[in-house]
N, CA and C of each residue as an Amber inpcrd file, in Angstrom:
protein
   201
  21.4570000 -20.0760000  17.4000000  21.5790000 -19.0400000  16.4100000
  22.1010000 -17.7790000  17.1030000  23.1250000 -17.1630000  16.5590000
  23.6350000 -15.9310000  17.1470000  22.6010000 -14.8060000  17.0780000
  22.6730000 -13.9010000  18.0240000  21.7010000 -12.8140000  18.1100000
  21.8080000 -11.8460000  16.9360000  22.9910000 -11.6510000  16.3860000
  23.1640000 -10.6610000  15.3330000  22.7070000 -11.1500000  13.9540000
  22.2580000 -12.3900000  13.8490000  21.7670000 -12.9000000  12.5770000
  20.3730000 -12.3400000  12.3020000  20.0430000 -12.0590000  11.0510000
  18.7100000 -11.5420000  10.7440000  17.6360000 -12.6170000  10.9960000
  16.4680000 -12.1490000  11.3740000  15.3520000 -13.0610000  11.6340000
  14.7380000 -13.4600000  10.3000000  14.4940000 -14.7430000  10.1130000
  13.9140000 -15.2050000   8.8560000  12.4250000 -14.8840000   8.8090000
  11.8690000 -14.9090000   7.6150000  10.4380000 -14.6470000   7.4280000
   9.6060000 -15.7250000   8.1160000  10.0960000 -16.9600000   8.1110000
   9.3790000 -18.0530000   8.7690000   9.3290000 -17.8330000  10.2810000
  10.3980000 -17.3580000  10.8580000  10.4150000 -17.0740000  12.2960000
   9.4610000 -15.9370000  12.6260000   9.4510000 -14.8940000  11.7950000
   8.5100000 -13.7980000  11.9990000   7.0730000 -14.2790000  11.9150000
   6.7940000 -15.1450000  10.9470000   5.4410000 -15.6710000  10.7840000
   5.0360000 -16.5190000  11.9820000   5.9640000 -17.2970000  12.5100000
   5.6970000 -18.0890000  13.7080000   5.3800000 -17.1780000  14.8970000
   6.1440000 -16.1030000  15.0560000   5.8930000 -15.1640000  16.1580000
   4.5540000 -14.4540000  15.9740000   4.2080000 -14.1260000  14.7360000
   2.9240000 -13.4720000  14.4660000   1.7610000 -14.4020000  14.8060000
   1.8890000 -15.6710000  14.4680000   0.8270000 -16.6170000  14.8000000
   0.6750000 -16.7650000  16.3080000   1.7800000 -16.7760000  17.0180000
   1.7030000 -16.8510000  18.4900000   1.0300000 -15.6160000  19.0660000
   1.2990000 -14.4470000  18.4750000   0.6490000 -13.2160000  18.9440000
  -0.8520000 -13.2860000  18.6890000  -1.2480000 -13.7580000  17.5140000
  -2.6790000 -13.9000000  17.2210000  -3.3280000 -14.9040000  18.1590000
  -2.6710000 -16.0260000  18.3910000  -3.2240000 -17.0340000  19.3030000
  -3.3770000 -16.4810000  20.7150000  -2.4110000 -15.7110000  21.1580000
  -2.4870000 -15.1410000  22.5030000  -3.6510000 -14.1710000  22.6210000
  -3.9020000 -13.4110000  21.5680000  -5.0100000 -12.4590000  21.6090000
  -6.3530000 -13.1740000  21.5030000  -6.4220000 -14.2200000  20.7340000
  -7.6980000 -14.8900000  20.5180000  -8.0870000 -15.7810000  21.6920000
  -7.1370000 -16.4460000  22.3140000  -7.4570000 -17.4200000  23.3580000
  -7.3800000 -16.8360000  24.7550000  -7.2990000 -15.5290000  24.8570000
  -7.1470000 -14.9020000  26.1590000  -8.3420000 -15.1560000  27.0670000
  -9.5530000 -14.9770000  26.5650000 -10.7500000 -15.2120000  27.3620000
 -11.8360000 -15.7440000  26.4340000 -12.4500000 -16.8410000  26.8010000
 -13.4390000 -17.4540000  25.9230000 -14.6980000 -16.6050000  25.7820000
 -15.1020000 -15.9290000  26.8580000 -16.3330000 -15.1440000  26.7810000
 -16.1320000 -13.8150000  26.0440000 -14.9650000 -13.2000000  26.1610000
 -14.6520000 -11.9560000  25.4430000 -13.2550000 -12.0780000  24.8450000
 -13.1190000 -12.7130000  23.6750000 -11.8040000 -13.0620000  23.1380000
 -10.8810000 -11.8800000  22.8780000 -11.3710000 -10.7240000  22.4970000
 -10.4820000  -9.6180000  22.1520000 -10.3610000  -8.6070000  23.2890000
 -10.6960000  -8.9880000  24.4850000 -10.6200000  -8.0900000  25.6380000
  -9.1690000  -7.7310000  25.9320000  -8.9100000  -6.4670000  26.1540000
  -7.5490000  -6.0380000  26.4990000  -7.2210000  -6.4540000  27.9230000
  -5.9760000  -6.7330000  28.1870000  -5.5670000  -7.0800000  29.5400000
  -4.5100000  -8.1640000  29.5900000  -4.5530000  -9.1340000  28.6790000
  -3.5720000 -10.2070000  28.6940000  -2.3020000  -9.8600000  27.9540000
  -2.3840000  -8.9030000  27.0490000  -1.2330000  -8.5010000  26.2510000
  -0.6560000  -7.2170000  26.8290000   0.6520000  -7.1610000  26.9610000
   1.2910000  -5.9760000  27.5190000   1.2370000  -4.7740000  26.5790000
   1.0080000  -5.0240000  25.2840000   0.9390000  -3.9360000  24.3110000
  -0.4700000  -3.3790000  24.1440000  -1.4940000  -4.0910000  24.6050000
  -2.8870000  -3.6570000  24.4150000  -3.1680000  -2.3910000  25.2200000
  -3.7370000  -1.4220000  24.5500000  -4.1610000  -0.1830000  25.2080000
  -5.6760000  -0.0350000  25.1540000  -6.3410000  -0.8920000  24.4320000
  -7.7910000  -0.8540000  24.2820000  -8.2060000  -1.9050000  23.2790000
  -9.4710000  -1.9020000  22.9180000  -9.9840000  -2.9350000  22.0200000
  -9.3150000  -2.8780000  20.6410000  -9.0710000  -1.6910000  20.1390000
  -8.5330000  -1.5470000  18.7820000  -7.1560000  -0.9010000  18.7650000
  -6.4130000  -0.9960000  19.8420000  -5.1290000  -0.3150000  19.9040000
  -4.0560000  -1.2280000  20.4990000  -3.4940000  -2.0950000  19.6620000
  -2.4230000  -2.9800000  20.1010000  -1.3750000  -3.0550000  18.9910000
  -0.1880000  -2.5560000  19.2690000   0.8740000  -2.5570000  18.2570000
   1.2950000  -3.9710000  17.8830000   1.3070000  -4.8750000  18.8510000
   1.7100000  -6.2520000  18.5840000   0.7000000  -6.9280000  17.6540000
  -0.5840000  -6.7370000  17.9240000  -1.6180000  -7.3250000  17.0780000
  -1.6040000  -6.7020000  15.6910000  -1.4210000  -5.3870000  15.6040000
  -1.3360000  -4.7150000  14.3040000  -0.1650000  -5.2460000  13.4890000
   0.9880000  -5.4490000  14.1440000   2.1650000  -5.9800000  13.4500000
   1.8870000  -7.3880000  12.9300000   1.2690000  -8.2260000  13.7780000
   0.9990000  -9.6100000  13.3860000   0.0310000  -9.6580000  12.2050000
  -1.0130000  -8.8630000  12.2500000  -1.9850000  -8.8540000  11.1510000
  -1.3600000  -8.3310000   9.8610000  -0.5280000  -7.2970000   9.9590000
   0.1340000  -6.7540000   8.7720000   1.1000000  -7.7730000   8.1660000
   1.8410000  -8.4640000   9.0020000   2.7860000  -9.4660000   8.5040000
   2.0550000 -10.6230000   7.8220000   1.0040000 -11.1020000   8.4350000
   0.2490000 -12.2140000   7.8480000  -0.4250000 -11.7770000   6.5510000
  -0.9340000 -10.5460000   6.4940000  -1.5280000 -10.0420000   5.2510000
  -0.4760000  -9.9340000   4.1540000   0.7370000  -9.5050000   4.5060000
   1.8110000  -9.4000000   3.5290000   2.1990000 -10.7750000   2.9870000
   2.3320000 -11.7440000   3.8740000   2.6720000 -13.1070000   3.4500000
   1.5610000 -13.6910000   2.5840000   0.3150000 -13.4660000   2.9670000
  -0.8190000 -13.9870000   2.1870000  -0.8680000 -13.3380000   0.8050000
  -0.5650000 -12.0470000   0.7180000  -0.6010000 -11.3880000  -0.5880000
   0.4680000 -11.9460000  -1.5200000   1.6030000 -12.3370000  -0.9650000
   2.6550000 -12.9430000  -1.7880000   2.2580000 -14.3650000  -2.1900000
   1.6560000 -15.0930000  -1.2680000   1.2860000 -16.4860000  -1.5470000
   0.2000000 -16.6030000  -2.5980000  -0.7150000 -15.6370000  -2.6180000
  -1.8740000 -15.7540000  -3.4960000  -1.7870000 -14.8330000  -4.7150000
  -0.5940000 -14.4810000  -5.1330000  -0.4330000 -13.6610000  -6.3300000
  -0.8020000 -14.4560000  -7.5630000  -1.4630000 -13.7820000  -8.4960000
  -1.7580000 -14.4220000  -9.7870000  -0.6090000 -14.1160000 -10.7310000
  -0.2670000 -15.0710000 -11.5490000   0.8210000 -14.8650000 -12.5110000
   0.2810000 -14.8210000 -13.8940000
């Protein structure tokens, strides 16, 4: 795929899941400990994790809409 092509929603969702998996499986004793992610600045301050959670929430809100 050429670089200038737009990223599909499915690709974004796949990347978001990988970001969540990386944050969750980092350490079994303290799963949300900062240190494994280059974007983590503390327990509640990670732009990558915030992006992944926002994207998944957006996709879920579309999937579970009532008609």
